Biopython code that builds the backbone (N, CA, C, O; Angstrom):
import numpy as np
from Bio.PDB.StructureBuilder import StructureBuilder

atoms = [
    (1, "MET", "N", (121.901, 65.350, 50.956)),
    (1, "MET", "CA", (121.027, 66.509, 50.923)),
    (1, "MET", "C", (121.875, 67.762, 51.057)),
    (1, "MET", "O", (122.733, 67.864, 51.934)),
    (2, "ARG", "N", (121.618, 68.710, 50.172)),
    (2, "ARG", "CA", (122.355, 69.959, 50.161)),
    (2, "ARG", "C", (121.721, 70.952, 51.112)),
    (2, "ARG", "O", (120.499, 71.096, 51.119)),
    (3, "GLY", "N", (122.518, 71.642, 51.917)),
    (3, "GLY", "CA", (122.004, 72.674, 52.796)),
    (3, "GLY", "C", (121.270, 72.089, 53.992)),
    (3, "GLY", "O", (121.158, 70.873, 54.152)),
    (4, "THR", "N", (120.783, 72.983, 54.812)),
    (4, "THR", "CA", (120.008, 72.546, 55.966)),
    (4, "THR", "C", (118.655, 73.230, 55.936)),
    (4, "THR", "O", (118.512, 74.337, 55.417)),
    (5, "LEU", "N", (117.685, 72.568, 56.489)),
    (5, "LEU", "CA", (116.346, 73.126, 56.531)),
    (5, "LEU", "C", (116.276, 74.227, 57.570)),
    (5, "LEU", "O", (116.947, 74.164, 58.600)),
    (6, "LEU", "N", (115.473, 75.222, 57.302)),
    (6, "LEU", "CA", (115.325, 76.314, 58.239)),
    (6, "LEU", "C", (114.484, 75.894, 59.435)),
    (6, "LEU", "O", (114.730, 76.347, 60.553)),
    (7, "HIS", "N", (113.517, 75.052, 59.219)),
    (7, "HIS", "CA", (112.688, 74.544, 60.310)),
    (7, "HIS", "C", (111.985, 73.283, 59.846)),
    (7, "HIS", "O", (111.913, 72.989, 58.653)),
    (8, "HIS", "N", (111.480, 72.563, 60.798)),
    (8, "HIS", "CA", (110.675, 71.396, 60.463)),
    (8, "HIS", "C", (109.260, 71.881, 60.235)),
    (8, "HIS", "O", (108.689, 72.572, 61.079)),
    (9, "ALA", "N", (108.707, 71.528, 59.122)),
    (9, "ALA", "CA", (107.420, 72.056, 58.704)),
    (9, "ALA", "C", (106.289, 71.053, 58.889)),
    (9, "ALA", "O", (106.510, 69.846, 58.989)),
    (10, "ASN", "N", (105.084, 71.581, 58.931)),
    (10, "ASN", "CA", (103.868, 70.783, 58.844)),
    (10, "ASN", "C", (103.504, 70.736, 57.368)),
    (10, "ASN", "O", (103.294, 71.773, 56.740)),
    (11, "ILE", "N", (103.430, 69.537, 56.822)),
    (11, "ILE", "CA", (103.202, 69.384, 55.387)),
    (11, "ILE", "C", (102.048, 68.425, 55.146)),
    (11, "ILE", "O", (102.002, 67.340, 55.726)),
    (12, "ALA", "N", (101.118, 68.827, 54.289)),
    (12, "ALA", "CA", (100.025, 67.947, 53.870)),
    (12, "ALA", "C", (100.400, 67.286, 52.554)),
    (12, "ALA", "O", (100.896, 67.938, 51.635)),
    (13, "VAL", "N", (100.157, 65.990, 52.477)),
    (13, "VAL", "CA", (100.349, 65.230, 51.249)),
    (13, "VAL", "C", (98.964, 64.766, 50.814)),
    (13, "VAL", "O", (98.318, 63.976, 51.503)),
    (14, "VAL", "N", (98.514, 65.266, 49.663)),
    (14, "VAL", "CA", (97.163, 64.986, 49.178)),
    (14, "VAL", "C", (97.278, 64.264, 47.836)),
    (14, "VAL", "O", (97.645, 64.858, 46.822)),
    (15, "ASP", "N", (96.961, 62.985, 47.853)),
    (15, "ASP", "CA", (97.077, 62.173, 46.642)),
    (15, "ASP", "C", (96.177, 60.964, 46.792)),
    (15, "ASP", "O", (96.126, 60.361, 47.864)),
    (16, "ASP", "N", (95.470, 60.600, 45.741)),
    (16, "ASP", "CA", (94.576, 59.453, 45.815)),
    (16, "ASP", "C", (95.311, 58.120, 45.679)),
    (16, "ASP", "O", (94.705, 57.064, 45.859)),
    (17, "ASN", "N", (96.593, 58.154, 45.368)),
    (17, "ASN", "CA", (97.385, 56.931, 45.246)),
    (17, "ASN", "C", (98.067, 56.628, 46.582)),
    (17, "ASN", "O", (98.893, 57.407, 47.058)),
    (18, "ASP", "N", (97.714, 55.490, 47.179)),
    (18, "ASP", "CA", (98.271, 55.103, 48.480)),
    (18, "ASP", "C", (99.791, 55.040, 48.467)),
    (18, "ASP", "O", (100.441, 55.488, 49.412)),
    (19, "LEU", "N", (100.362, 54.485, 47.398)),
    (19, "LEU", "CA", (101.817, 54.334, 47.342)),
    (19, "LEU", "C", (102.528, 55.680, 47.276)),
    (19, "LEU", "O", (103.539, 55.880, 47.950)),
    (20, "VAL", "N", (102.012, 56.593, 46.478)),
    (20, "VAL", "CA", (102.610, 57.929, 46.380)),
    (20, "VAL", "C", (102.500, 58.640, 47.726)),
    (20, "VAL", "O", (103.475, 59.201, 48.226)),
    (21, "ARG", "N", (101.308, 58.609, 48.303)),
    (21, "ARG", "CA", (101.096, 59.256, 49.604)),
    (21, "ARG", "C", (102.067, 58.723, 50.644)),
    (21, "ARG", "O", (102.693, 59.493, 51.372)),
    (22, "GLY", "N", (102.190, 57.410, 50.710)),
    (22, "GLY", "CA", (103.067, 56.793, 51.700)),
    (22, "GLY", "C", (104.528, 57.111, 51.470)),
    (22, "GLY", "O", (105.257, 57.424, 52.411)),
    (23, "ALA", "N", (104.959, 57.033, 50.217)),
    (23, "ALA", "CA", (106.373, 57.283, 49.906)),
    (23, "ALA", "C", (106.757, 58.731, 50.168)),
    (23, "ALA", "O", (107.803, 59.000, 50.758)),
    (24, "VAL", "N", (105.918, 59.665, 49.732)),
    (24, "VAL", "CA", (106.219, 61.084, 49.932)),
    (24, "VAL", "C", (106.204, 61.414, 51.420)),
    (24, "VAL", "O", (107.085, 62.119, 51.912)),
    (25, "SER", "N", (105.213, 60.912, 52.129)),
    (25, "SER", "CA", (105.126, 61.163, 53.569)),
    (25, "SER", "C", (106.338, 60.597, 54.296)),
    (25, "SER", "O", (106.901, 61.254, 55.172)),
    (26, "SER", "N", (106.738, 59.396, 53.941)),
    (26, "SER", "CA", (107.900, 58.766, 54.574)),
    (26, "SER", "C", (109.171, 59.577, 54.332)),
    (26, "SER", "O", (109.959, 59.782, 55.255)),
    (27, "LEU", "N", (109.374, 60.035, 53.107)),
    (27, "LEU", "CA", (110.551, 60.845, 52.787)),
    (27, "LEU", "C", (110.550, 62.136, 53.601)),
    (27, "LEU", "O", (111.578, 62.522, 54.157)),
    (28, "LEU", "N", (109.419, 62.793, 53.671)),
    (28, "LEU", "CA", (109.329, 64.060, 54.412)),
    (28, "LEU", "C", (109.549, 63.845, 55.909)),
    (28, "LEU", "O", (110.207, 64.656, 56.560)),
    (29, "ARG", "N", (109.007, 62.766, 56.452)),
    (29, "ARG", "CA", (109.217, 62.470, 57.875)),
    (29, "ARG", "C", (110.687, 62.167, 58.140)),
    (29, "ARG", "O", (111.205, 62.521, 59.199)),
    (30, "SER", "N", (111.366, 61.520, 57.199)),
    (30, "SER", "CA", (112.789, 61.228, 57.385)),
    (30, "SER", "C", (113.617, 62.504, 57.423)),
    (30, "SER", "O", (114.740, 62.507, 57.928)),
    (31, "MET", "N", (113.059, 63.593, 56.888)),
    (31, "MET", "CA", (113.719, 64.899, 56.905)),
    (31, "MET", "C", (113.362, 65.685, 58.163)),
    (31, "MET", "O", (113.863, 66.790, 58.372)),
    (32, "GLY", "N", (112.497, 65.115, 58.999)),
    (32, "GLY", "CA", (112.125, 65.768, 60.241)),
    (32, "GLY", "C", (110.820, 66.533, 60.197)),
    (32, "GLY", "O", (110.443, 67.168, 61.182)),
    (33, "HIS", "N", (110.121, 66.484, 59.070)),
    (33, "HIS", "CA", (108.852, 67.194, 58.942)),
    (33, "HIS", "C", (107.706, 66.379, 59.535)),
    (33, "HIS", "O", (107.786, 65.156, 59.649)),
    (34, "ARG", "N", (106.648, 67.077, 59.905)),
    (34, "ARG", "CA", (105.408, 66.436, 60.337)),
    (34, "ARG", "C", (104.503, 66.370, 59.110)),
    (34, "ARG", "O", (104.301, 67.374, 58.428)),
    (35, "THR", "N", (103.965, 65.197, 58.835)),
    (35, "THR", "CA", (103.114, 65.055, 57.661)),
    (35, "THR", "C", (101.685, 64.712, 58.053)),
    (35, "THR", "O", (101.424, 64.077, 59.075)),
    (36, "HIS", "N", (100.791, 65.151, 57.213)),
    (36, "HIS", "CA", (99.369, 64.864, 57.340)),
    (36, "HIS", "C", (98.946, 64.355, 55.967)),
    (36, "HIS", "O", (99.093, 65.069, 54.975)),
    (37, "VAL", "N", (98.426, 63.139, 55.894)),
    (37, "VAL", "CA", (98.111, 62.544, 54.596)),
    (37, "VAL", "C", (96.603, 62.493, 54.372)),
    (37, "VAL", "O", (95.822, 62.245, 55.291)),
    (38, "PHE", "N", (96.225, 62.737, 53.127)),
    (38, "PHE", "CA", (94.818, 62.766, 52.732)),
    (38, "PHE", "C", (94.680, 62.136, 51.356)),
    (38, "PHE", "O", (95.531, 62.324, 50.487)),
    (39, "ASP", "N", (93.596, 61.383, 51.166)),
    (39, "ASP", "CA", (93.407, 60.703, 49.887)),
    (39, "ASP", "C", (92.621, 61.531, 48.865)),
    (39, "ASP", "O", (92.422, 61.097, 47.730)),
    (40, "CYS", "N", (92.177, 62.726, 49.273)),
    (40, "CYS", "CA", (91.492, 63.613, 48.326)),
    (40, "CYS", "C", (91.518, 65.042, 48.857)),
    (40, "CYS", "O", (91.753, 65.284, 50.041)),
    (41, "GLY", "N", (91.273, 65.968, 47.956)),
    (41, "GLY", "CA", (91.289, 67.375, 48.325)),
    (41, "GLY", "C", (90.219, 67.743, 49.322)),
    (41, "GLY", "O", (90.458, 68.548, 50.222)),
    (42, "ASP", "N", (89.036, 67.164, 49.176)),
    (42, "ASP", "CA", (87.944, 67.476, 50.099)),
    (42, "ASP", "C", (88.290, 67.064, 51.526)),
    (42, "ASP", "O", (87.994, 67.793, 52.472)),
    (43, "ALA", "N", (88.918, 65.896, 51.686)),
    (43, "ALA", "CA", (89.305, 65.437, 53.032)),
    (43, "ALA", "C", (90.304, 66.401, 53.649)),
    (43, "ALA", "O", (90.208, 66.718, 54.834)),
    (44, "PHE", "N", (91.262, 66.868, 52.860)),
    (44, "PHE", "CA", (92.240, 67.817, 53.376)),
    (44, "PHE", "C", (91.572, 69.135, 53.762)),
    (44, "PHE", "O", (91.766, 69.633, 54.871)),
    (45, "LEU", "N", (90.779, 69.701, 52.839)),
    (45, "LEU", "CA", (90.170, 71.002, 53.094)),
    (45, "LEU", "C", (89.210, 70.977, 54.283)),
    (45, "LEU", "O", (89.089, 71.966, 55.006)),
    (46, "SER", "N", (88.538, 69.867, 54.484)),
    (46, "SER", "CA", (87.599, 69.788, 55.610)),
    (46, "SER", "C", (88.276, 69.425, 56.929)),
    (46, "SER", "O", (87.639, 69.478, 57.980)),
    (47, "SER", "N", (89.549, 69.058, 56.890)),
    (47, "SER", "CA", (90.253, 68.621, 58.097)),
    (47, "SER", "C", (90.547, 69.763, 59.063)),
    (47, "SER", "O", (90.623, 69.555, 60.274)),
    (48, "GLY", "N", (90.711, 70.959, 58.530)),
    (48, "GLY", "CA", (91.055, 72.091, 59.378)),
    (48, "GLY", "C", (92.514, 72.123, 59.798)),
    (48, "GLY", "O", (92.912, 73.001, 60.564)),
    (49, "VAL", "N", (93.322, 71.183, 59.314)),
    (49, "VAL", "CA", (94.728, 71.152, 59.680)),
    (49, "VAL", "C", (95.439, 72.359, 59.066)),
    (49, "VAL", "O", (95.187, 72.725, 57.918)),
    (50, "ILE", "N", (96.318, 72.960, 59.838)),
    (50, "ILE", "CA", (97.089, 74.118, 59.365)),
    (50, "ILE", "C", (98.481, 73.631, 59.004)),
    (50, "ILE", "O", (99.166, 73.015, 59.821)),
    (51, "VAL", "N", (98.893, 73.910, 57.776)),
    (51, "VAL", "CA", (100.179, 73.431, 57.286)),
    (51, "VAL", "C", (100.968, 74.575, 56.667)),
    (51, "VAL", "O", (100.423, 75.620, 56.313)),
    (52, "ASP", "N", (102.264, 74.340, 56.551)),
    (52, "ASP", "CA", (103.153, 75.298, 55.908)),
    (52, "ASP", "C", (103.211, 75.086, 54.401)),
    (52, "ASP", "O", (103.451, 76.019, 53.635)),
    (53, "CYS", "N", (102.985, 73.835, 53.990)),
    (53, "CYS", "CA", (103.152, 73.453, 52.596)),
    (53, "CYS", "C", (102.184, 72.314, 52.277)),
    (53, "CYS", "O", (101.908, 71.461, 53.120)),
    (54, "VAL", "N", (101.677, 72.319, 51.045)),
    (54, "VAL", "CA", (100.800, 71.252, 50.582)),
    (54, "VAL", "C", (101.383, 70.668, 49.304)),
    (54, "VAL", "O", (101.647, 71.387, 48.341)),
    (55, "LEU", "N", (101.577, 69.366, 49.308)),
    (55, "LEU", "CA", (101.931, 68.645, 48.088)),
    (55, "LEU", "C", (100.665, 67.958, 47.631)),
    (55, "LEU", "O", (100.149, 67.081, 48.324)),
    (56, "THR", "N", (100.155, 68.344, 46.474)),
    (56, "THR", "CA", (98.893, 67.790, 46.013)),
    (56, "THR", "C", (98.990, 67.289, 44.585)),
    (56, "THR", "O", (99.648, 67.881, 43.729)),
    (57, "ASP", "N", (98.308, 66.175, 44.363)),
    (57, "ASP", "CA", (98.191, 65.624, 43.022)),
    (57, "ASP", "C", (97.282, 66.532, 42.207)),
    (57, "ASP", "O", (96.400, 67.189, 42.760)),
    (58, "LEU", "N", (97.489, 66.572, 40.912)),
    (58, "LEU", "CA", (96.641, 67.375, 40.040)),
    (58, "LEU", "C", (95.286, 66.696, 39.852)),
    (58, "LEU", "O", (94.243, 67.316, 40.062)),
    (59, "GLN", "N", (95.302, 65.423, 39.457)),
    (59, "GLN", "CA", (94.071, 64.727, 39.125)),
    (59, "GLN", "C", (93.708, 63.739, 40.220)),
    (59, "GLN", "O", (94.410, 62.757, 40.459)),
    (60, "MET", "N", (92.586, 64.028, 40.881)),
    (60, "MET", "CA", (92.070, 63.169, 41.944)),
    (60, "MET", "C", (90.559, 63.157, 41.835)),
    (60, "MET", "O", (89.976, 64.056, 41.227)),
    (61, "PRO", "N", (89.915, 62.157, 42.411)),
    (61, "PRO", "CA", (88.450, 62.208, 42.495)),
    (61, "PRO", "C", (88.038, 63.434, 43.311)),
    (61, "PRO", "O", (88.731, 63.823, 44.251)),
    (62, "GLY", "N", (86.931, 64.026, 42.953)),
    (62, "GLY", "CA", (86.493, 65.230, 43.661)),
    (62, "GLY", "C", (87.285, 66.429, 43.174)),
    (62, "GLY", "O", (87.478, 66.605, 41.971)),
    (63, "ARG", "N", (87.739, 67.247, 44.098)),
    (63, "ARG", "CA", (88.485, 68.463, 43.730)),
    (63, "ARG", "C", (89.865, 68.121, 43.196)),
    (63, "ARG", "O", (90.575, 67.274, 43.740)),
    (64, "SER", "N", (90.220, 68.794, 42.132)),
    (64, "SER", "CA", (91.566, 68.635, 41.568)),
    (64, "SER", "C", (92.566, 69.403, 42.427)),
    (64, "SER", "O", (92.182, 70.189, 43.293)),
    (65, "GLY", "N", (93.841, 69.167, 42.180)),
    (65, "GLY", "CA", (94.877, 69.928, 42.871)),
    (65, "GLY", "C", (94.747, 71.420, 42.627)),
    (65, "GLY", "O", (95.026, 72.219, 43.521)),
    (66, "LEU", "N", (94.325, 71.810, 41.422)),
    (66, "LEU", "CA", (94.138, 73.236, 41.123)),
    (66, "LEU", "C", (92.963, 73.806, 41.917)),
    (66, "LEU", "O", (93.017, 74.953, 42.361)),
    (67, "ALA", "N", (91.905, 73.018, 42.099)),
    (67, "ALA", "CA", (90.760, 73.474, 42.888)),
    (67, "ALA", "C", (91.144, 73.596, 44.365)),
    (67, "ALA", "O", (90.701, 74.521, 45.045)),
    (68, "VAL", "N", (91.955, 72.680, 44.855)),
    (68, "VAL", "CA", (92.450, 72.765, 46.235)),
    (68, "VAL", "C", (93.263, 74.045, 46.400)),
    (68, "VAL", "O", (93.090, 74.780, 47.372)),
    (69, "ALA", "N", (94.147, 74.302, 45.446)),
    (69, "ALA", "CA", (94.983, 75.509, 45.509)),
    (69, "ALA", "C", (94.138, 76.770, 45.474)),
    (69, "ALA", "O", (94.430, 77.728, 46.191)),
    (70, "ALA", "N", (93.101, 76.787, 44.657)),
    (70, "ALA", "CA", (92.224, 77.961, 44.577)),
    (70, "ALA", "C", (91.526, 78.210, 45.913)),
    (70, "ALA", "O", (91.410, 79.354, 46.351)),
    (71, "GLU", "N", (91.067, 77.150, 46.553)),
    (71, "GLU", "CA", (90.429, 77.287, 47.867)),
    (71, "GLU", "C", (91.425, 77.821, 48.889)),
    (71, "GLU", "O", (91.092, 78.713, 49.670)),
    (72, "LEU", "N", (92.635, 77.290, 48.890)),
    (72, "LEU", "CA", (93.647, 77.727, 49.851)),
    (72, "LEU", "C", (94.049, 79.184, 49.628)),
    (72, "LEU", "O", (94.338, 79.905, 50.583)),
    (73, "ALA", "N", (94.066, 79.611, 48.372)),
    (73, "ALA", "CA", (94.475, 80.986, 48.048)),
    (73, "ALA", "C", (93.538, 82.019, 48.661)),
    (73, "ALA", "O", (93.934, 83.163, 48.888)),
    (74, "SER", "N", (92.300, 81.620, 48.929)),
    (74, "SER", "CA", (91.330, 82.558, 49.492)),
    (74, "SER", "C", (91.473, 82.712, 51.008)),
    (74, "SER", "O", (90.788, 83.538, 51.611)),
    (75, "ARG", "N", (92.334, 81.946, 51.610)),
    (75, "ARG", "CA", (92.504, 81.987, 53.067)),
    (75, "ARG", "C", (93.586, 82.979, 53.469)),
    (75, "ARG", "O", (94.458, 83.330, 52.674)),
    (76, "ASP", "N", (93.514, 83.422, 54.718)),
    (76, "ASP", "CA", (94.593, 84.242, 55.259)),
    (76, "ASP", "C", (95.838, 83.377, 55.347)),
    (76, "ASP", "O", (95.779, 82.236, 55.806)),
    (77, "ARG", "N", (96.941, 83.911, 54.914)),
    (77, "ARG", "CA", (98.228, 83.230, 54.969)),
    (77, "ARG", "C", (98.178, 81.798, 54.430)),
    (77, "ARG", "O", (98.394, 80.839, 55.170)),
    (78, "PRO", "N", (97.891, 81.666, 53.126)),
    (78, "PRO", "CA", (97.796, 80.328, 52.538)),
    (78, "PRO", "C", (99.153, 79.618, 52.533)),
    (78, "PRO", "O", (100.199, 80.262, 52.458)),
    (79, "PRO", "N", (99.123, 78.294, 52.614)),
    (79, "PRO", "CA", (100.382, 77.537, 52.560)),
    (79, "PRO", "C", (100.949, 77.546, 51.142)),
    (79, "PRO", "O", (100.244, 77.842, 50.177)),
    (80, "ARG", "N", (102.208, 77.224, 51.039)),
    (80, "ARG", "CA", (102.841, 77.075, 49.723)),
    (80, "ARG", "C", (102.340, 75.777, 49.104)),
    (80, "ARG", "O", (102.124, 74.792, 49.810)),
    (81, "ILE", "N", (102.156, 75.774, 47.789)),
    (81, "ILE", "CA", (101.595, 74.632, 47.077)),
    (81, "ILE", "C", (102.644, 74.046, 46.138)),
    (81, "ILE", "O", (103.290, 74.764, 45.375)),
    (82, "ILE", "N", (102.797, 72.741, 46.209)),
    (82, "ILE", "CA", (103.611, 71.998, 45.248)),
    (82, "ILE", "C", (102.652, 71.041, 44.551)),
    (82, "ILE", "O", (102.041, 70.189, 45.195)),
    (83, "LEU", "N", (102.524, 71.181, 43.248)),
    (83, "LEU", "CA", (101.620, 70.347, 42.468)),
    (83, "LEU", "C", (102.394, 69.177, 41.885)),
    (83, "LEU", "O", (103.476, 69.348, 41.324)),
    (84, "MET", "N", (101.821, 67.981, 42.026)),
    (84, "MET", "CA", (102.434, 66.762, 41.484)),
    (84, "MET", "C", (101.510, 66.221, 40.395)),
    (84, "MET", "O", (100.293, 66.177, 40.575)),
    (85, "THR", "N", (102.085, 65.811, 39.271)),
    (85, "THR", "CA", (101.252, 65.276, 38.199)),
    (85, "THR", "C", (102.048, 64.399, 37.242)),
    (85, "THR", "O", (103.249, 64.581, 37.044)),
    (86, "ALA", "N", (101.339, 63.447, 36.659)),
    (86, "ALA", "CA", (101.908, 62.642, 35.577)),
    (86, "ALA", "C", (101.535, 63.256, 34.233)),
    (86, "ALA", "O", (101.881, 62.719, 33.181)),
    (87, "HIS", "N", (100.827, 64.385, 34.272)),
    (87, "HIS", "CA", (100.292, 65.003, 33.055)),
    (87, "HIS", "C", (100.785, 66.434, 32.882)),
    (87, "HIS", "O", (100.002, 67.324, 32.552)),
    (88, "ALA", "N", (102.064, 66.659, 33.100)),
    (88, "ALA", "CA", (102.618, 68.014, 32.975)),
    (88, "ALA", "C", (102.772, 68.388, 31.506)),
    (88, "ALA", "O", (103.058, 67.544, 30.657)),
    (89, "ASP", "N", (102.576, 69.654, 31.235)),
    (89, "ASP", "CA", (102.822, 70.201, 29.909)),
    (89, "ASP", "C", (103.176, 71.678, 30.083)),
    (89, "ASP", "O", (102.981, 72.233, 31.164)),
    (90, "PRO", "N", (103.686, 72.317, 29.044)),
    (90, "PRO", "CA", (104.093, 73.723, 29.175)),
    (90, "PRO", "C", (102.962, 74.654, 29.615)),
    (90, "PRO", "O", (103.208, 75.615, 30.344)),
    (91, "THR", "N", (101.738, 74.388, 29.187)),
    (91, "THR", "CA", (100.606, 75.224, 29.580)),
    (91, "THR", "C", (100.363, 75.121, 31.083)),
    (91, "THR", "O", (100.135, 76.127, 31.754)),
    (92, "LEU", "N", (100.415, 73.902, 31.602)),
    (92, "LEU", "CA", (100.225, 73.709, 33.041)),
    (92, "LEU", "C", (101.358, 74.367, 33.819)),
    (92, "LEU", "O", (101.115, 75.006, 34.843)),
    (93, "ALA", "N", (102.581, 74.220, 33.350)),
    (93, "ALA", "CA", (103.729, 74.837, 34.023)),
    (93, "ALA", "C", (103.566, 76.353, 34.079)),
    (93, "ALA", "O", (103.836, 76.972, 35.108)),
    (94, "SER", "N", (103.128, 76.945, 32.985)),
    (94, "SER", "CA", (102.920, 78.394, 32.941)),
    (94, "SER", "C", (101.798, 78.804, 33.898)),
    (94, "SER", "O", (101.911, 79.812, 34.597)),
    (95, "ARG", "N", (100.740, 78.038, 33.927)),
    (95, "ARG", "CA", (99.613, 78.330, 34.820)),
    (95, "ARG", "C", (100.047, 78.253, 36.286)),
    (95, "ARG", "O", (99.683, 79.109, 37.092)),
    (96, "CYS", "N", (100.815, 77.237, 36.622)),
    (96, "CYS", "CA", (101.302, 77.088, 38.002)),
    (96, "CYS", "C", (102.190, 78.262, 38.400)),
    (96, "CYS", "O", (102.114, 78.759, 39.523)),
    (97, "GLU", "N", (103.019, 78.690, 37.478)),
    (97, "GLU", "CA", (103.893, 79.828, 37.757)),
    (97, "GLU", "C", (103.067, 81.091, 37.996)),
    (97, "GLU", "O", (103.345, 81.847, 38.928)),
    (98, "LYS", "N", (102.060, 81.322, 37.166)),
    (98, "LYS", "CA", (101.200, 82.506, 37.314)),
    (98, "LYS", "C", (100.415, 82.465, 38.623)),
    (98, "LYS", "O", (100.148, 83.507, 39.221)),
    (99, "LEU", "N", (100.044, 81.262, 39.070)),
    (99, "LEU", "CA", (99.289, 81.115, 40.308)),
    (99, "LEU", "C", (100.184, 81.164, 41.546)),
    (99, "LEU", "O", (99.690, 81.159, 42.673)),
    (100, "GLY", "N", (101.495, 81.211, 41.334)),
    (100, "GLY", "CA", (102.418, 81.338, 42.454)),
    (100, "GLY", "C", (102.731, 80.041, 43.168)),
    (100, "GLY", "O", (103.116, 80.058, 44.337)),
    (101, "PHE", "N", (102.571, 78.912, 42.486)),
    (101, "PHE", "CA", (102.909, 77.638, 43.109)),
    (101, "PHE", "C", (104.403, 77.596, 43.397)),
    (101, "PHE", "O", (105.205, 78.186, 42.674)),
    (102, "ALA", "N", (104.757, 76.903, 44.443)),
    (102, "ALA", "CA", (106.169, 76.752, 44.789)),
    (102, "ALA", "C", (106.883, 75.878, 43.768)),
    (102, "ALA", "O", (108.059, 76.097, 43.476)),
    (103, "ALA", "N", (106.175, 74.883, 43.221)),
    (103, "ALA", "CA", (106.797, 73.988, 42.245)),
    (103, "ALA", "C", (105.740, 73.148, 41.549)),
    (103, "ALA", "O", (104.628, 72.972, 42.047)),
    (104, "LEU", "N", (106.116, 72.636, 40.386)),
    (104, "LEU", "CA", (105.360, 71.633, 39.658)),
    (104, "LEU", "C", (106.296, 70.454, 39.483)),
    (104, "LEU", "O", (107.347, 70.579, 38.853)),
    (105, "LEU", "N", (105.922, 69.309, 40.038)),
    (105, "LEU", "CA", (106.762, 68.111, 39.967)),
    (105, "LEU", "C", (106.080, 67.049, 39.116)),
    (105, "LEU", "O", (104.885, 66.790, 39.256)),
    (106, "GLU", "N", (106.861, 66.440, 38.234)),
    (106, "GLU", "CA", (106.328, 65.386, 37.381)),
    (106, "GLU", "C", (106.482, 64.025, 38.046)),
    (106, "GLU", "O", (107.503, 63.727, 38.665)),
    (107, "LYS", "N", (105.446, 63.212, 37.902)),
    (107, "LYS", "CA", (105.484, 61.826, 38.363)),
    (107, "LYS", "C", (106.010, 60.971, 37.226)),
    (107, "LYS", "O", (105.712, 61.269, 36.069)),
    (108, "PRO", "N", (106.766, 59.939, 37.491)),
    (108, "PRO", "CA", (107.191, 59.536, 38.830)),
    (108, "PRO", "C", (108.119, 60.580, 39.438)),
    (108, "PRO", "O", (108.954, 61.173, 38.754)),
    (109, "LEU", "N", (107.951, 60.785, 40.735)),
    (109, "LEU", "CA", (108.679, 61.835, 41.438)),
    (109, "LEU", "C", (110.155, 61.501, 41.594)),
    (109, "LEU", "O", (110.525, 60.359, 41.866)),
    (110, "ASP", "N", (110.978, 62.506, 41.420)),
    (110, "ASP", "CA", (112.414, 62.410, 41.684)),
    (110, "ASP", "C", (112.618, 62.938, 43.105)),
    (110, "ASP", "O", (112.303, 64.094, 43.385)),
    (111, "SER", "N", (113.141, 62.104, 43.999)),
    (111, "SER", "CA", (113.251, 62.493, 45.410)),
    (111, "SER", "C", (114.124, 63.733, 45.602)),
    (111, "SER", "O", (113.841, 64.546, 46.482)),
    (112, "LYS", "N", (115.166, 63.893, 44.810)),
    (112, "LYS", "CA", (116.020, 65.075, 44.957)),
    (112, "LYS", "C", (115.269, 66.349, 44.571)),
    (112, "LYS", "O", (115.408, 67.378, 45.233)),
    (113, "LEU", "N", (114.480, 66.281, 43.506)),
    (113, "LEU", "CA", (113.683, 67.447, 43.103)),
    (113, "LEU", "C", (112.597, 67.735, 44.133)),
    (113, "LEU", "O", (112.292, 68.895, 44.407)),
    (114, "LEU", "N", (112.017, 66.691, 44.698)),
    (114, "LEU", "CA", (111.003, 66.861, 45.733)),
    (114, "LEU", "C", (111.585, 67.549, 46.959)),
    (114, "LEU", "O", (110.994, 68.489, 47.489)),
    (115, "ILE", "N", (112.733, 67.084, 47.404)),
    (115, "ILE", "CA", (113.400, 67.679, 48.570)),
    (115, "ILE", "C", (113.727, 69.152, 48.301)),
    (115, "ILE", "O", (113.484, 70.008, 49.151)),
    (116, "ALA", "N", (114.270, 69.440, 47.133)),
    (116, "ALA", "CA", (114.623, 70.821, 46.787)),
    (116, "ALA", "C", (113.377, 71.709, 46.747)),
    (116, "ALA", "O", (113.413, 72.849, 47.211)),
    (117, "ALA", "N", (112.281, 71.191, 46.197)),
    (117, "ALA", "CA", (111.051, 71.975, 46.121)),
    (117, "ALA", "C", (110.487, 72.258, 47.504)),
    (117, "ALA", "O", (110.028, 73.369, 47.768)),
    (118, "VAL", "N", (110.516, 71.266, 48.390)),
    (118, "VAL", "CA", (110.015, 71.463, 49.755)),
    (118, "VAL", "C", (110.898, 72.467, 50.497)),
    (118, "VAL", "O", (110.384, 73.362, 51.168)),
    (119, "GLU", "N", (112.223, 72.327, 50.382)),
    (119, "GLU", "CA", (113.115, 73.270, 51.053)),
    (119, "GLU", "C", (112.844, 74.699, 50.598)),
    (119, "GLU", "O", (112.786, 75.617, 51.417)),
    (120, "LYS", "N", (112.679, 74.885, 49.294)),
    (120, "LYS", "CA", (112.406, 76.223, 48.764)),
    (120, "LYS", "C", (111.061, 76.730, 49.271)),
    (120, "LYS", "O", (110.939, 77.897, 49.646)),
    (121, "ALA", "N", (110.068, 75.875, 49.285)),
    (121, "ALA", "CA", (108.711, 76.287, 49.691)),
    (121, "ALA", "C", (108.655, 76.715, 51.147)),
    (121, "ALA", "O", (107.966, 77.681, 51.474)),
    (122, "ILE", "N", (109.359, 76.023, 52.023)),
    (122, "ILE", "CA", (109.245, 76.351, 53.440)),
    (122, "ILE", "C", (110.148, 77.496, 53.870)),
    (122, "ILE", "O", (110.077, 77.945, 55.014)),
    (123, "ARG", "N", (110.990, 77.969, 52.972)),
    (123, "ARG", "CA", (111.862, 79.107, 53.283)),
    (123, "ARG", "C", (111.165, 80.441, 53.188)),
    (123, "ARG", "O", (111.703, 81.447, 53.649)),
    (124, "ARG", "N", (109.983, 80.480, 52.605)),
    (124, "ARG", "CA", (109.321, 81.767, 52.327)),
    (124, "ARG", "C", (109.196, 82.669, 53.506)),
    (124, "ARG", "O", (108.659, 83.771, 53.386)),
]
sb = StructureBuilder()
sb.init_structure("model")
sb.init_model(0)
sb.init_chain("A")
sb.init_seg("    ")
for serial, (resi, resn, name, xyz) in enumerate(atoms, 1):
    if name == "N":
        sb.init_residue(resn, " ", resi, " ")
    sb.init_atom(name, np.array(xyz, "f"), 0.0, 1.0, " ", f" {name:<3s}", serial, name[0])
structure = sb.get_structure()
């Protein structure tokens, strides 16, 4: 791992896939972060948990990752958003950039890109 983290962050992992949720959470915990896992956007949004960063899947039952991000954007001091998807395209990348997302990561996830995106997101 390049560089050092500025602090250990509270990070939400929101994904309807158990394996993705578990793997991402495990990697983040190995870096010293506290993780909160949710199988859908509604569960995360209703939890009331305060986080520094949210890693969310784009396509999930109920609210999509974009809908979760829109809800978070309306809050005071919203967390940084990293969107994960197996359905990335240039239009989505442009939309994420315009919405101020910290990153757009393609599935299957590359752990080095994930680590770099989280480090960048929590430095804000």
